[in-house]
C-alpha positions, 0 to 999 in steps of 0.5 A: 030578782033577776040578776043583771046581765053581764056587759060584754066588752070586746077588745079587738085583737088584730095584732096591734095595741096594748091588749092586756093593759087595755083589758085590765084597765077596762076591768078596773073601770067596770068595777069602779062604775059598779058594772058587772062586765066580761072583758074579752080580747078577741079576734072573732068578728062574731064576738065583736058584733055581739058585744055591748061595747067595742074597744079598738086599741092601736099603736104604730103606723096607720097603714099597718093597723088598717092592714092588720084589721083587714087581715082578720076576715070579717073584722072590719065589717063586724065593727061597721055593722055593730057600730051602725046598729048603735053599739058604743065604740072606743078607739085608742091612739091609732084606733082613734085615728082609724075613725078618720077619713084617711091616713097619710102615713106611708101613703094614703090609707082609707079609714072608717070615715066616721069623723071628718079629716085626715091623720097627718104628721104633726107640725108641732112648731119645732117640738120633738116628735113623737109627742111622748109623755104626759100632757094636759087636756083642754075642754069645756067642762060639762061638754060631754058625758065622757068628760064627767069627773074630769077637769081641764088640765088633767094629764094623760099619756100620749105617744104619737107623731101623727094626729087628726087635721081638718076635722069637724070642730063639733067632733073634737071634745077635748084637745091638748097643746103640742106646738098648737091644739091637737085633737085628743078626744073625738066623738061622732054619735056612738063612736068615740076615740082618744089620741092618748093611751087611756090604759096608761093614763092612770086615774084619769084614764080609768075614769074616762073608761068608766064613763064610756062603759056608762055612756048611753049615746 
């Protein structure tokens, strides 16, 4: 009997994001899903392009993360090429924001343009920024494979002052409420992103990561 090939999971290292936490969470998610996987934190574009799953963490300012990605020669193009060929992608926090058309923090910065909309400072209806801490997800059960096993009201961990605005309704599969509805999970084809930190969201985050690893868009 042929042994199943290891799933190669690349966590992109471009100087931003909780790389160790993300890689540990992905390893646990693979174990929970019964998937033989190799999780690699890498700044090598060739490794990213050859991966079976690409994860882009991010924290800080949109412009800084975009600049950090460009500063790794060939990395942005490797991500573009691999995802255009169908490799499933998950952006975390600012990694999700980079999927948008533009970021409006510290000027105007171009994103990947995979989802419609800009990333702008949250109105938050007078609430304190950043939104920091646990908040509930709102979504239609059964609406997407990434939501399998999750329930509306499940809490996940957010840290952000900027969020997606003017997005396409069909690309947002879950929201949270922070002075109004805030996009929490977005999907466009084989590219997905979470505004919250899945790696800090305990069992809900691990379940979502397991779903991502099992996802065949």
